[in-house]
py3Dmol code that shows the C-alpha trace and the ligand (Angstrom):
import py3Dmol

protein = """\
ATOM      1  CA  MET A   1       0.000   0.000   0.000  1.00  0.00           C
ATOM      2  CA  PRO A   2       1.452   3.386  -0.898  1.00  0.00           C
ATOM      3  CA  GLU A   3       2.396   5.405   2.162  1.00  0.00           C
ATOM      4  CA  LEU A   4       2.949   9.134   2.582  1.00  0.00           C
ATOM      5  CA  PRO A   5       6.429   9.275   0.997  1.00  0.00           C
ATOM      6  CA  GLU A   6       5.258   7.385  -2.078  1.00  0.00           C
ATOM      7  CA  VAL A   7       2.253   9.666  -2.447  1.00  0.00           C
ATOM      8  CA  GLU A   8       4.463  12.738  -2.006  1.00  0.00           C
ATOM      9  CA  THR A   9       6.801  11.356  -4.668  1.00  0.00           C
ATOM     10  CA  VAL A  10       3.889  10.811  -7.039  1.00  0.00           C
ATOM     11  CA  CYS A  11       2.691  14.402  -6.428  1.00  0.00           C
ATOM     12  CA  ARG A  12       6.128  15.824  -7.149  1.00  0.00           C
ATOM     13  CA  GLY A  13       6.433  13.688 -10.282  1.00  0.00           C
ATOM     14  CA  LEU A  14       3.033  14.854 -11.476  1.00  0.00           C
ATOM     15  CA  SER A  15       3.897  18.488 -10.761  1.00  0.00           C
ATOM     16  CA  GLU A  16       6.987  18.208 -12.911  1.00  0.00           C
ATOM     17  CA  ASN A  17       5.131  16.594 -15.756  1.00  0.00           C
ATOM     18  CA  ILE A  18       1.555  17.772 -16.066  1.00  0.00           C
ATOM     19  CA  LEU A  19       1.279  21.160 -14.350  1.00  0.00           C
ATOM     20  CA  GLY A  20      -0.207  23.706 -16.725  1.00  0.00           C
ATOM     21  CA  LEU A  21      -1.674  21.125 -19.064  1.00  0.00           C
ATOM     22  CA  ASN A  22      -5.262  21.289 -20.198  1.00  0.00           C
ATOM     23  CA  VAL A  23      -7.728  18.412 -19.820  1.00  0.00           C
ATOM     24  CA  SER A  24      -8.890  17.734 -23.363  1.00  0.00           C
ATOM     25  CA  SER A  25     -10.716  14.468 -22.768  1.00  0.00           C
ATOM     26  CA  VAL A  26     -11.882  12.352 -19.845  1.00  0.00           C
ATOM     27  CA  GLU A  27     -12.385   8.627 -20.254  1.00  0.00           C
ATOM     28  CA  VAL A  28     -13.967   6.713 -17.378  1.00  0.00           C
ATOM     29  CA  TYR A  29     -14.162   2.913 -17.629  1.00  0.00           C
ATOM     30  CA  ALA A  30     -15.442   2.041 -14.153  1.00  0.00           C
ATOM     31  CA  GLU A  31     -18.525   3.190 -12.348  1.00  0.00           C
ATOM     32  CA  LYS A  32     -17.110   2.520  -8.952  1.00  0.00           C
ATOM     33  CA  LEU A  33     -13.805   2.016  -7.151  1.00  0.00           C
ATOM     34  CA  ARG A  34     -13.927   2.186  -3.332  1.00  0.00           C
ATOM     35  CA  ASP A  35     -16.762   4.622  -3.983  1.00  0.00           C
ATOM     36  CA  PHE A  36     -18.571   5.880  -7.068  1.00  0.00           C
ATOM     37  CA  ILE A  37     -16.589   7.909  -9.567  1.00  0.00           C
ATOM     38  CA  PRO A  38     -18.594  11.127 -10.079  1.00  0.00           C
ATOM     39  CA  ALA A  39     -20.822  10.729 -13.124  1.00  0.00           C
ATOM     40  CA  ASP A  40     -20.212  14.369 -14.045  1.00  0.00           C
ATOM     41  CA  LEU A  41     -16.401  14.113 -13.915  1.00  0.00           C
ATOM     42  CA  ASN A  42     -16.119  14.836 -17.602  1.00  0.00           C
ATOM     43  CA  LYS A  43     -18.442  17.821 -17.441  1.00  0.00           C
ATOM     44  CA  LYS A  44     -16.673  19.307 -14.415  1.00  0.00           C
ATOM     45  CA  ILE A  45     -13.033  19.094 -15.495  1.00  0.00           C
ATOM     46  CA  LEU A  46     -13.046  19.113 -19.301  1.00  0.00           C
ATOM     47  CA  ASN A  47     -11.261  22.167 -20.725  1.00  0.00           C
ATOM     48  CA  HIS A  48      -9.748  22.940 -17.374  1.00  0.00           C
ATOM     49  CA  THR A  49      -6.074  23.545 -16.754  1.00  0.00           C
ATOM     50  CA  ILE A  50      -4.077  21.872 -14.003  1.00  0.00           C
ATOM     51  CA  THR A  51      -2.889  24.725 -11.795  1.00  0.00           C
ATOM     52  CA  LYS A  52      -1.543  22.967  -8.728  1.00  0.00           C
ATOM     53  CA  ILE A  53      -0.868  19.457  -7.449  1.00  0.00           C
ATOM     54  CA  GLU A  54      -0.483  18.770  -3.753  1.00  0.00           C
ATOM     55  CA  ARG A  55      -0.677  16.002  -1.190  1.00  0.00           C
ATOM     56  CA  LYS A  56      -3.048  16.011   1.747  1.00  0.00           C
ATOM     57  CA  ALA A  57      -2.516  12.979   4.015  1.00  0.00           C
ATOM     58  CA  LYS A  58      -2.342  10.175   1.452  1.00  0.00           C
ATOM     59  CA  TYR A  59      -4.591  11.911  -1.041  1.00  0.00           C
ATOM     60  CA  ILE A  60      -3.397  13.528  -4.254  1.00  0.00           C
ATOM     61  CA  LEU A  61      -5.164  16.804  -4.976  1.00  0.00           C
ATOM     62  CA  ILE A  62      -5.192  18.076  -8.538  1.00  0.00           C
ATOM     63  CA  HIS A  63      -6.421  21.668  -8.647  1.00  0.00           C
ATOM     64  CA  LEU A  64      -8.001  22.803 -11.874  1.00  0.00           C
ATOM     65  CA  ALA A  65      -9.136  26.125 -13.288  1.00  0.00           C
ATOM     66  CA  ALA A  66     -11.587  26.706 -16.097  1.00  0.00           C
ATOM     67  CA  ASN A  67      -9.761  27.975 -19.143  1.00  0.00           C
ATOM     68  CA  MET A  68     -12.264  30.786 -19.316  1.00  0.00           C
ATOM     69  CA  ASP A  69     -11.183  31.899 -15.829  1.00  0.00           C
ATOM     70  CA  LEU A  70      -7.570  31.726 -16.935  1.00  0.00           C
ATOM     71  CA  GLN A  71      -8.333  34.048 -19.820  1.00  0.00           C
ATOM     72  CA  THR A  72     -10.222  36.587 -17.788  1.00  0.00           C
ATOM     73  CA  ASN A  73      -8.127  36.437 -14.655  1.00  0.00           C
ATOM     74  CA  GLY A  74      -4.534  37.032 -15.562  1.00  0.00           C
ATOM     75  CA  ASP A  75      -3.312  38.234 -12.195  1.00  0.00           C
ATOM     76  CA  GLY A  76      -2.056  34.856 -11.099  1.00  0.00           C
ATOM     77  CA  ASN A  77      -4.988  34.237  -8.807  1.00  0.00           C
ATOM     78  CA  VAL A  78      -6.486  31.445 -10.846  1.00  0.00           C
ATOM     79  CA  LEU A  79      -7.969  29.476  -7.993  1.00  0.00           C
ATOM     80  CA  GLU A  80     -11.572  30.565  -7.689  1.00  0.00           C
ATOM     81  CA  PRO A  81     -13.774  29.222  -4.854  1.00  0.00           C
ATOM     82  CA  ARG A  82     -15.597  27.044  -7.348  1.00  0.00           C
ATOM     83  CA  SER A  83     -12.446  25.734  -9.011  1.00  0.00           C
ATOM     84  CA  PRO A  84     -12.683  21.954  -9.168  1.00  0.00           C
ATOM     85  CA  VAL A  85     -10.281  19.820  -7.182  1.00  0.00           C
ATOM     86  CA  LEU A  86      -9.796  16.233  -8.266  1.00  0.00           C
ATOM     87  CA  ILE A  87      -9.137  13.993  -5.262  1.00  0.00           C
ATOM     88  CA  ILE A  88      -7.247  10.761  -5.862  1.00  0.00           C
ATOM     89  CA  HIS A  89      -6.285   8.030  -3.401  1.00  0.00           C
ATOM     90  CA  LEU A  90      -4.195   5.118  -4.595  1.00  0.00           C
ATOM     91  CA  GLY A  91      -5.835   2.640  -2.224  1.00  0.00           C
ATOM     92  CA  MET A  92      -3.996  -0.676  -2.055  1.00  0.00           C
ATOM     93  CA  SER A  93      -2.806  -1.073  -5.602  1.00  0.00           C
ATOM     94  CA  GLY A  94      -3.577   2.163  -7.447  1.00  0.00           C
ATOM     95  CA  ARG A  95      -1.074   3.734  -9.801  1.00  0.00           C
ATOM     96  CA  LEU A  96      -1.008   7.000 -11.620  1.00  0.00           C
ATOM     97  CA  THR A  97       1.195   6.967 -14.657  1.00  0.00           C
ATOM     98  CA  ILE A  98       1.979   9.360 -17.451  1.00  0.00           C
ATOM     99  CA  GLN A  99       1.846   7.927 -20.940  1.00  0.00           C
ATOM    100  CA  ASP A 100       2.119   9.343 -24.398  1.00  0.00           C
ATOM    101  CA  GLU A 101      -0.711   9.525 -26.837  1.00  0.00           C
ATOM    102  CA  ALA A 102       0.088   6.221 -28.526  1.00  0.00           C
ATOM    103  CA  TYR A 103      -0.577   4.318 -25.286  1.00  0.00           C
ATOM    104  CA  GLN A 104      -3.026   1.417 -25.556  1.00  0.00           C
ATOM    105  CA  ARG A 105      -5.404   1.052 -22.652  1.00  0.00           C
ATOM    106  CA  LYS A 106      -4.516  -1.827 -20.327  1.00  0.00           C
ATOM    107  CA  LYS A 107      -6.568  -3.987 -18.004  1.00  0.00           C
ATOM    108  CA  HIS A 108      -7.622  -2.099 -14.833  1.00  0.00           C
ATOM    109  CA  ASP A 109      -7.033   1.338 -16.387  1.00  0.00           C
ATOM    110  CA  HIS A 110     -10.166   2.948 -14.933  1.00  0.00           C
ATOM    111  CA  VAL A 111      -9.716   6.621 -15.739  1.00  0.00           C
ATOM    112  CA  ILE A 112      -7.658   8.223 -18.486  1.00  0.00           C
ATOM    113  CA  LEU A 113      -7.284  11.984 -18.766  1.00  0.00           C
ATOM    114  CA  LYS A 114      -5.932  13.294 -22.023  1.00  0.00           C
ATOM    115  CA  LEU A 115      -3.847  16.398 -21.468  1.00  0.00           C
ATOM    116  CA  ASN A 116      -2.581  18.969 -23.923  1.00  0.00           C
ATOM    117  CA  GLY A 117      -0.516  22.104 -23.789  1.00  0.00           C
ATOM    118  CA  LEU A 118      -2.645  25.207 -23.557  1.00  0.00           C
ATOM    119  CA  GLN A 119      -3.844  26.410 -26.914  1.00  0.00           C
ATOM    120  CA  LEU A 120      -4.615  29.820 -25.484  1.00  0.00           C
ATOM    121  CA  GLY A 121      -1.619  31.738 -26.706  1.00  0.00           C
ATOM    122  CA  THR A 122       0.074  33.581 -23.893  1.00  0.00           C
ATOM    123  CA  VAL A 123      -2.551  32.917 -21.252  1.00  0.00           C
ATOM    124  CA  ALA A 124      -0.441  30.355 -19.419  1.00  0.00           C
ATOM    125  CA  GLU A 125       2.461  32.771 -19.259  1.00  0.00           C
ATOM    126  CA  ARG A 126       0.302  35.539 -17.908  1.00  0.00           C
ATOM    127  CA  VAL A 127      -1.106  33.294 -15.224  1.00  0.00           C
ATOM    128  CA  SER A 128       2.120  31.996 -13.829  1.00  0.00           C
ATOM    129  CA  PRO A 129       5.589  31.235 -15.099  1.00  0.00           C
ATOM    130  CA  ARG A 130       5.166  27.757 -13.610  1.00  0.00           C
ATOM    131  CA  LEU A 131       2.251  27.146 -15.924  1.00  0.00           C
ATOM    132  CA  ARG A 132       4.251  27.922 -19.012  1.00  0.00           C
ATOM    133  CA  ARG A 133       4.064  24.830 -21.155  1.00  0.00           C
ATOM    134  CA  THR A 134       4.315  24.262 -24.834  1.00  0.00           C
ATOM    135  CA  ASN A 135       3.443  20.666 -25.211  1.00  0.00           C
ATOM    136  CA  ASP A 136       1.997  19.951 -28.589  1.00  0.00           C
ATOM    137  CA  ARG A 137       1.925  16.227 -28.107  1.00  0.00           C
ATOM    138  CA  GLY A 138      -0.829  14.726 -26.059  1.00  0.00           C
ATOM    139  CA  THR A 139      -0.041  13.335 -22.641  1.00  0.00           C
ATOM    140  CA  LEU A 140      -2.209  10.797 -20.856  1.00  0.00           C
ATOM    141  CA  LEU A 141      -2.672  10.563 -17.116  1.00  0.00           C
ATOM    142  CA  VAL A 142      -3.741   6.999 -16.436  1.00  0.00           C
ATOM    143  CA  PHE A 143      -5.226   5.691 -13.199  1.00  0.00           C
ATOM    144  CA  ASN A 144      -4.857   1.932 -12.920  1.00  0.00           C
ATOM    145  CA  ASP A 145      -6.123  -0.002  -9.906  1.00  0.00           C
ATOM    146  CA  ALA A 146      -6.419  -3.786  -9.989  1.00  0.00           C
ATOM    147  CA  ARG A 147      -7.977  -4.093  -6.538  1.00  0.00           C
ATOM    148  CA  ARG A 148     -10.248  -1.063  -6.812  1.00  0.00           C
ATOM    149  CA  PHE A 149      -9.671   0.285  -3.306  1.00  0.00           C
ATOM    150  CA  GLY A 150      -8.614   3.622  -4.748  1.00  0.00           C
ATOM    151  CA  VAL A 151     -10.654   6.799  -4.787  1.00  0.00           C
ATOM    152  CA  ILE A 152     -11.343   9.270  -7.566  1.00  0.00           C
ATOM    153  CA  THR A 153     -13.694  12.018  -6.572  1.00  0.00           C
ATOM    154  CA  LEU A 154     -14.282  15.686  -7.015  1.00  0.00           C
ATOM    155  CA  THR A 155     -14.885  18.718  -4.877  1.00  0.00           C
ATOM    156  CA  ASP A 156     -14.175  22.423  -5.256  1.00  0.00           C
ATOM    157  CA  LEU A 157     -11.718  24.683  -3.495  1.00  0.00           C
ATOM    158  CA  GLU A 158     -14.402  26.221  -1.315  1.00  0.00           C
ATOM    159  CA  ASN A 159     -15.455  22.858   0.116  1.00  0.00           C
ATOM    160  CA  LEU A 160     -12.090  21.137   0.200  1.00  0.00           C
ATOM    161  CA  SER A 161     -11.216  21.513   3.886  1.00  0.00           C
ATOM    162  CA  GLN A 162     -14.677  20.418   4.985  1.00  0.00           C
ATOM    163  CA  HIS A 163     -14.830  17.459   2.606  1.00  0.00           C
ATOM    164  CA  LYS A 164     -15.791  14.234   4.400  1.00  0.00           C
ATOM    165  CA  LEU A 165     -12.419  12.680   3.549  1.00  0.00           C
ATOM    166  CA  PHE A 166     -10.488  15.496   5.236  1.00  0.00           C
ATOM    167  CA  ARG A 167     -12.685  16.762   8.049  1.00  0.00           C
ATOM    168  CA  LYS A 168     -11.476  14.310  10.667  1.00  0.00           C
ATOM    169  CA  LEU A 169      -7.853  14.018   9.707  1.00  0.00           C
ATOM    170  CA  GLY A 170      -5.121  14.439  12.281  1.00  0.00           C
ATOM    171  CA  LEU A 171      -1.876  16.397  12.120  1.00  0.00           C
ATOM    172  CA  GLU A 172       0.077  16.508   8.874  1.00  0.00           C
ATOM    173  CA  PRO A 173       3.575  15.361   9.919  1.00  0.00           C
ATOM    174  CA  LEU A 174       5.458  17.373   7.316  1.00  0.00           C
ATOM    175  CA  ALA A 175       3.548  20.593   7.900  1.00  0.00           C
ATOM    176  CA  ARG A 176       4.395  23.403  10.288  1.00  0.00           C
ATOM    177  CA  GLU A 177       1.428  22.419  12.476  1.00  0.00           C
ATOM    178  CA  PHE A 178       3.286  19.263  13.554  1.00  0.00           C
ATOM    179  CA  THR A 179       5.082  20.373  16.711  1.00  0.00           C
ATOM    180  CA  VAL A 180       6.544  18.595  19.743  1.00  0.00           C
ATOM    181  CA  ALA A 181       3.921  20.281  21.937  1.00  0.00           C
ATOM    182  CA  LYS A 182       1.058  18.997  19.786  1.00  0.00           C
ATOM    183  CA  LEU A 183       2.511  15.497  19.727  1.00  0.00           C
ATOM    184  CA  LYS A 184       2.817  15.581  23.504  1.00  0.00           C
ATOM    185  CA  ALA A 185      -0.817  16.656  23.815  1.00  0.00           C
ATOM    186  CA  LEU A 186      -1.902  13.771  21.578  1.00  0.00           C
ATOM    187  CA  PHE A 187      -0.060  11.215  23.691  1.00  0.00           C
ATOM    188  CA  LYS A 188      -1.278  12.492  27.040  1.00  0.00           C
ATOM    189  CA  ASN A 189      -3.603   9.989  28.758  1.00  0.00           C
ATOM    190  CA  ARG A 190      -3.511   7.749  25.697  1.00  0.00           C
ATOM    191  CA  ASN A 191      -3.076   4.198  26.892  1.00  0.00           C
ATOM    192  CA  LYS A 192      -2.883   2.554  23.513  1.00  0.00           C
ATOM    193  CA  ASN A 193       0.536   1.291  22.347  1.00  0.00           C
ATOM    194  CA  ILE A 194       2.709   3.880  20.608  1.00  0.00           C
ATOM    195  CA  LYS A 195       2.892   1.943  17.334  1.00  0.00           C
ATOM    196  CA  ASN A 196      -0.874   1.921  16.771  1.00  0.00           C
ATOM    197  CA  THR A 197      -1.157   5.464  18.110  1.00  0.00           C
ATOM    198  CA  LEU A 198       1.233   6.670  15.401  1.00  0.00           C
ATOM    199  CA  MET A 199      -0.843   4.888  12.772  1.00  0.00           C
ATOM    200  CA  ASP A 200      -4.138   6.466  13.876  1.00  0.00           C
ATOM    201  CA  ALA A 201      -5.018   8.896  11.066  1.00  0.00           C
ATOM    202  CA  SER A 202      -7.392  10.819  13.313  1.00  0.00           C
ATOM    203  CA  LEU A 203      -4.298  11.823  15.333  1.00  0.00           C
ATOM    204  CA  ILE A 204      -1.495  11.999  12.741  1.00  0.00           C
ATOM    205  CA  VAL A 205      -1.957  11.329   9.041  1.00  0.00           C
ATOM    206  CA  GLY A 206       0.203   9.335   6.698  1.00  0.00           C
ATOM    207  CA  ILE A 207       2.362   7.292   9.071  1.00  0.00           C
ATOM    208  CA  GLY A 208       1.557   3.794   7.947  1.00  0.00           C
ATOM    209  CA  ASN A 209       2.879   0.495   9.149  1.00  0.00           C
ATOM    210  CA  ILE A 210       6.316   0.769   7.572  1.00  0.00           C
ATOM    211  CA  TYR A 211       7.233   4.249   8.751  1.00  0.00           C
ATOM    212  CA  ALA A 212       5.784   3.737  12.232  1.00  0.00           C
ATOM    213  CA  SER A 213       8.195   0.812  12.738  1.00  0.00           C
ATOM    214  CA  GLU A 214      11.093   2.746  11.219  1.00  0.00           C
ATOM    215  CA  ALA A 215      10.520   5.956  13.200  1.00  0.00           C
ATOM    216  CA  LEU A 216      10.226   4.002  16.480  1.00  0.00           C
ATOM    217  CA  PHE A 217      13.474   2.174  15.792  1.00  0.00           C
ATOM    218  CA  ARG A 218      15.287   5.409  15.022  1.00  0.00           C
ATOM    219  CA  SER A 219      13.888   6.889  18.246  1.00  0.00           C
ATOM    220  CA  GLY A 220      14.855   3.888  20.388  1.00  0.00           C
ATOM    221  CA  ILE A 221      11.255   3.427  21.508  1.00  0.00           C
ATOM    222  CA  HIS A 222       9.749  -0.054  21.910  1.00  0.00           C
ATOM    223  CA  PRO A 223       6.505  -0.410  19.887  1.00  0.00           C
ATOM    224  CA  GLU A 224       4.606  -1.872  22.861  1.00  0.00           C
ATOM    225  CA  ARG A 225       5.124   1.163  25.108  1.00  0.00           C
ATOM    226  CA  THR A 226       1.898   3.012  25.799  1.00  0.00           C
ATOM    227  CA  ALA A 227       1.798   6.462  24.216  1.00  0.00           C
ATOM    228  CA  SER A 228       1.285   8.102  27.611  1.00  0.00           C
ATOM    229  CA  SER A 229       4.461   6.498  28.994  1.00  0.00           C
ATOM    230  CA  LEU A 230       6.722   8.457  26.645  1.00  0.00           C
ATOM    231  CA  THR A 231       8.949  10.994  28.355  1.00  0.00           C
ATOM    232  CA  ASP A 232       9.464  14.524  27.036  1.00  0.00           C
ATOM    233  CA  LYS A 233      12.826  13.371  25.723  1.00  0.00           C
ATOM    234  CA  ASP A 234      11.215  10.380  23.929  1.00  0.00           C
ATOM    235  CA  ILE A 235       8.604  12.619  22.347  1.00  0.00           C
ATOM    236  CA  LYS A 236      11.161  15.136  21.144  1.00  0.00           C
ATOM    237  CA  LYS A 237      13.246  12.371  19.597  1.00  0.00           C
ATOM    238  CA  LEU A 238      10.211  10.680  18.043  1.00  0.00           C
ATOM    239  CA  HIS A 239       8.949  13.972  16.598  1.00  0.00           C
ATOM    240  CA  GLU A 240      12.326  14.531  14.977  1.00  0.00           C
ATOM    241  CA  GLN A 241      12.617  10.967  13.678  1.00  0.00           C
ATOM    242  CA  ILE A 242       9.100  10.863  12.207  1.00  0.00           C
ATOM    243  CA  ILE A 243      10.045  13.838  10.043  1.00  0.00           C
ATOM    244  CA  VAL A 244      13.528  12.536   9.196  1.00  0.00           C
ATOM    245  CA  THR A 245      12.211   9.057   8.327  1.00  0.00           C
ATOM    246  CA  LEU A 246       9.534  10.418   6.001  1.00  0.00           C
ATOM    247  CA  GLU A 247      11.888  12.910   4.396  1.00  0.00           C
ATOM    248  CA  ASP A 248      14.561  10.267   3.823  1.00  0.00           C
ATOM    249  CA  ALA A 249      11.998   8.081   2.106  1.00  0.00           C
ATOM    250  CA  ILE A 250      10.816  10.989  -0.042  1.00  0.00           C
ATOM    251  CA  ARG A 251      14.413  11.699  -1.020  1.00  0.00           C
ATOM    252  CA  ALA A 252      14.889   8.047  -1.972  1.00  0.00           C
ATOM    253  CA  GLY A 253      11.753   8.362  -4.076  1.00  0.00           C
ATOM    254  CA  GLY A 254      12.963  11.574  -5.592  1.00  0.00           C
ATOM    255  CA  SER A 255      15.748   9.763  -7.347  1.00  0.00           C
ATOM    256  CA  THR A 256      13.274   7.742  -9.377  1.00  0.00           C
ATOM    257  CA  LEU A 257      11.189  10.635 -10.651  1.00  0.00           C
ATOM    258  CA  LYS A 258      12.686  10.153 -14.078  1.00  0.00           C
ATOM    259  CA  ASP A 259      11.442   6.606 -14.105  1.00  0.00           C
ATOM    260  CA  PHE A 260       8.124   7.928 -13.003  1.00  0.00           C
ATOM    261  CA  SER A 261       7.904  10.151 -16.046  1.00  0.00           C
ATOM    262  CA  LYS A 262       8.790   7.133 -18.130  1.00  0.00           C
ATOM    263  CA  ALA A 263       5.579   5.857 -16.647  1.00  0.00           C
ATOM    264  CA  ASN A 264       6.593   2.638 -15.049  1.00  0.00           C
ATOM    265  CA  GLY A 265       4.911   3.995 -11.952  1.00  0.00           C
ATOM    266  CA  GLU A 266       7.631   2.921  -9.549  1.00  0.00           C
ATOM    267  CA  SER A 267       8.507   5.109  -6.633  1.00  0.00           C
ATOM    268  CA  GLY A 268      11.452   5.155  -4.295  1.00  0.00           C
ATOM    269  CA  TYR A 269       9.520   2.882  -1.973  1.00  0.00           C
ATOM    270  CA  PHE A 270      11.360  -0.149  -3.325  1.00  0.00           C
ATOM    271  CA  GLN A 271      14.777   1.393  -3.030  1.00  0.00           C
ATOM    272  CA  TYR A 272      14.441   2.703   0.461  1.00  0.00           C
ATOM    273  CA  GLN A 273      16.644   0.815   2.890  1.00  0.00           C
ATOM    274  CA  PHE A 274      14.475  -0.160   5.829  1.00  0.00           C
ATOM    275  CA  LYS A 275      16.250  -0.527   9.140  1.00  0.00           C
ATOM    276  CA  VAL A 276      13.737  -2.893  10.755  1.00  0.00           C
ATOM    277  CA  TYR A 277      10.677  -3.230   8.515  1.00  0.00           C
ATOM    278  CA  GLY A 278      10.539  -6.657   6.898  1.00  0.00           C
ATOM    279  CA  ARG A 279      13.843  -7.681   8.555  1.00  0.00           C
ATOM    280  CA  GLU A 280      12.611 -10.285  11.067  1.00  0.00           C
ATOM    281  CA  GLY A 281      15.461 -12.618  12.066  1.00  0.00           C
ATOM    282  CA  LEU A 282      18.122 -10.425  10.444  1.00  0.00           C
ATOM    283  CA  PRO A 283      20.776  -8.668  12.551  1.00  0.00           C
ATOM    284  CA  CYS A 284      20.131  -5.096  13.693  1.00  0.00           C
ATOM    285  CA  PHE A 285      22.366  -2.689  11.744  1.00  0.00           C
ATOM    286  CA  THR A 286      23.321  -1.017  15.028  1.00  0.00           C
ATOM    287  CA  CYS A 287      23.853  -3.861  17.538  1.00  0.00           C
ATOM    288  CA  LYS A 288      23.551  -7.146  15.586  1.00  0.00           C
ATOM    289  CA  THR A 289      20.671  -8.368  17.805  1.00  0.00           C
ATOM    290  CA  LEU A 290      18.137 -10.220  15.638  1.00  0.00           C
ATOM    291  CA  ILE A 291      15.149  -8.082  14.625  1.00  0.00           C
ATOM    292  CA  GLU A 292      11.854  -9.339  16.049  1.00  0.00           C
ATOM    293  CA  ARG A 293       8.323  -9.216  14.682  1.00  0.00           C
ATOM    294  CA  ILE A 294       5.128  -8.907  16.710  1.00  0.00           C
ATOM    295  CA  VAL A 295       1.537  -8.300  15.636  1.00  0.00           C
ATOM    296  CA  GLN A 296      -0.192  -5.172  16.951  1.00  0.00           C
ATOM    297  CA  GLY A 297      -3.686  -4.211  15.893  1.00  0.00           C
ATOM    298  CA  GLY A 298      -3.494  -6.880  13.193  1.00  0.00           C
ATOM    299  CA  ARG A 299      -0.327  -5.413  11.662  1.00  0.00           C
ATOM    300  CA  SER A 300       3.289  -6.552  11.917  1.00  0.00           C
ATOM    301  CA  SER A 301       5.677  -4.441  13.938  1.00  0.00           C
ATOM    302  CA  PHE A 302       9.417  -4.931  13.561  1.00  0.00           C
ATOM    303  CA  PHE A 303      11.866  -3.853  16.238  1.00  0.00           C
ATOM    304  CA  CYS A 304      15.218  -4.452  17.945  1.00  0.00           C
ATOM    305  CA  SER A 305      14.730  -5.461  21.564  1.00  0.00           C
ATOM    306  CA  LYS A 306      18.145  -4.093  22.505  1.00  0.00           C
ATOM    307  CA  CYS A 307      18.004  -0.711  20.745  1.00  0.00           C
ATOM    308  CA  GLN A 308      14.338  -0.015  21.580  1.00  0.00           C
ATOM    309  CA  LYS A 309      13.222   0.340  25.185  1.00  0.00           C
TER     310      LYS A 309
END
"""
ligand_1 = """\
1
ZN
Zn 19.751 -3.055 17.797
"""
view = py3Dmol.view(width=600, height=400)
view.addModel(protein, "pdb")
view.setStyle({"model": 0}, {"cartoon": {"style": "trace"}})
view.addModel(ligand_1, "xyz")
view.setStyle({"model": 1}, {"stick": {}})
view.zoomTo()
view.show()
């Protein structure tokens, strides 16, 4: 399952490749993934230009602006309250890839957006230098999802923060809002184990099973400790290592962005060197003690019993 660093990597890859392109056709081949794909997707985003791509938790947000708005509003402020925002979640097996026009649709390709360079003369340049594109060849953005746990839905800028998918989300670990003080407040009186606490998206978003194990190892904290038992020193260390772990993984992913644009859809996820995750029975890189695996909340946790207390 893609975790936060993979989703961040996908967002950065998309930003480099499709920002400023215009949606010239929308092909939808499935009625439903985890939820229904909006029946009016085509109507809402056709002839819109991609103005911004960002990650929110593990969702990919593709902001769009009507080309008419782009023509009339050249001051750079292209995001109107009603500007559509395409929300994508990769689910368990979803992939977004960029293909060229000659691409033949494959099994499980559920949505294909055809994208073109703006045909509006200098509009893109007026709007923002970042939107400057001259791409005469068509580009396809393909969403493939064999297991159909992904999400493709639509909202607008005005309703984005109150959207049902985002209303109850916890702290974003790579945003400024993620502070030691806030982490400490979350852990106070919480008697659940720290591993499952970290994975609770209503508290902190985007720390899945892999990075929870990795961040705890790097912090020297045993996964079975209760969240409330963490000392101020533990919390400070954990706060730092959550950020470092995620950023390291994003950097590892960053090196494969070229491959991404070649559309094989791979992220740095597979290249990232895990310190404990998936290493049961192998020696700890720090102390040579064999890494152990336990099951917490139905998920495997990996840890070193000597390094983590
Ligand atoms: Zn160790």
